[in-house]
C-alpha positions in Angstrom: 0.0 0.0 0.0 1.5 3.3 -1.1 -0.8 5.6 1.0 -2.7 4.6 4.1 -5.2 7.2 5.4 -6.9 7.1 8.8 -8.6 9.3 11.4 -12.1 9.9 9.9 -15.2 9.6 12.0 -18.1 11.5 13.4 -17.9 15.0 14.9 -20.3 17.6 15.9 -20.4 21.0 14.3 -17.6 23.1 15.9 -15.6 20.1 16.8 -12.3 18.8 15.6 -10.8 15.8 13.8 -7.3 15.0 12.7 -6.6 12.9 9.6 -3.3 11.0 9.0 -1.8 9.5 5.9 1.3 7.4 6.0 3.3 7.1 2.7 5.7 4.5 1.5 9.4 5.6 1.3 9.5 5.5 -2.4 6.8 8.2 -2.6 7.5 10.4 0.3 10.9 11.9 -0.6 9.6 12.9 -4.1 6.1 14.0 -3.4 3.9 17.0 -2.7 1.1 15.8 -0.6 -2.6 16.8 -0.5 -5.9 16.1 1.0 -9.0 16.1 -1.3 -12.6 15.4 -0.5 -15.7 14.3 -2.3 -19.2 14.9 -0.9 -22.2 13.0 -2.2 -23.3 14.3 -5.6 -20.3 16.6 -5.9 -17.0 16.6 -7.7 -13.8 15.8 -5.9 -12.1 19.0 -4.7 -8.7 19.7 -3.3 -8.8 20.9 0.3 -5.2 21.5 1.1 -1.8 20.7 -0.3 1.8 20.9 1.1 5.0 20.9 -0.9 8.2 19.1 -0.2 9.5 22.4 1.1 6.5 22.8 3.5 4.6 25.5 1.5 0.9 25.1 2.0 -2.2 25.8 0.0 -5.7 25.9 1.3 -9.1 26.0 -0.5 -10.9 29.1 0.5 -13.7 27.4 2.5 -11.2 25.8 4.9 -8.7 28.6 5.4 -8.3 29.4 9.1 -9.9 26.1 10.1 -7.8 23.4 8.6 -4.0 22.9 8.9 -2.0 20.6 6.7 1.4 19.4 7.9 4.0 16.7 7.2 6.4 14.8 9.4 9.3 13.6 7.3 10.6 11.2 10.0 7.2 9.4 10.1 6.5 9.9 6.3 3.1 11.1 7.3 0.9 14.0 6.3 -1.8 15.3 8.6 -4.9 17.4 8.2 -6.0 19.1 11.5 -9.6 20.1 11.1 -11.1 22.5 13.5 -14.4 24.4 13.7 -16.0 21.7 11.6 -19.2 22.4 9.7 -21.8 20.0 8.3 -20.7 21.0 4.8 -17.3 19.5 5.5 -19.0 16.1 5.4 -17.3 14.0 2.7 -14.9 11.2 2.0 -11.4 12.5 2.4 -8.5 11.2 0.4 -4.8 11.8 0.7 -2.8 12.0 -2.5 0.8 12.3 -3.7 2.3 14.1 -6.7 5.7 12.7 -7.3 6.5 15.1 -10.1 6.0 18.4 -8.3 9.0 20.6 -7.9 10.3 21.3 -4.4 8.2 24.4 -3.6 5.1 23.6 -5.6 1.7 22.8 -4.2 -0.3 21.3 -7.1 -3.9 22.4 -7.0 -5.3 20.4 -9.9 -6.6 17.0 -8.6 -5.5 15.4 -11.8 -1.8 16.2 -10.9 -1.8 13.6 -8.2 -0.4 10.2 -9.1 -1.1 8.1 -5.9 -4.2 8.0 -3.9 -5.1 6.6 -0.5 -8.3 4.6 0.1 -10.4 7.5 1.5 -11.7 8.0 5.0 -15.2 9.3 5.8 -15.8 12.4 7.8 -19.3 13.1 9.0 -20.2 16.4 10.7 -23.5 16.6 12.4 -25.3 19.9 13.0 
């Protein structure tokens, strides 16, 4: 398994969850990492991305609420989600772009080469 995501679950509005995604060694050193999500009936959208150089990008609706980070020693990318809203309900996927340059945070979902299995986040009102 190249990417293994975990940490989804049920939260109340205003609550917090943290997602984790562990990557294989052959991916980690080369990849910009991202979290994307897909809600029922909607297209997959990029939520946050982080470059190999730790530059971060956030989709407007999550700015100030979500934080993406990466731990090189653990080869793991995290998504800390605070102040959750019902509209954050979706299946969340981690993904890796092994062709991104060092400082780049790819924002096109089609840029990503490897995908984790998805983890469901449900936020109740």
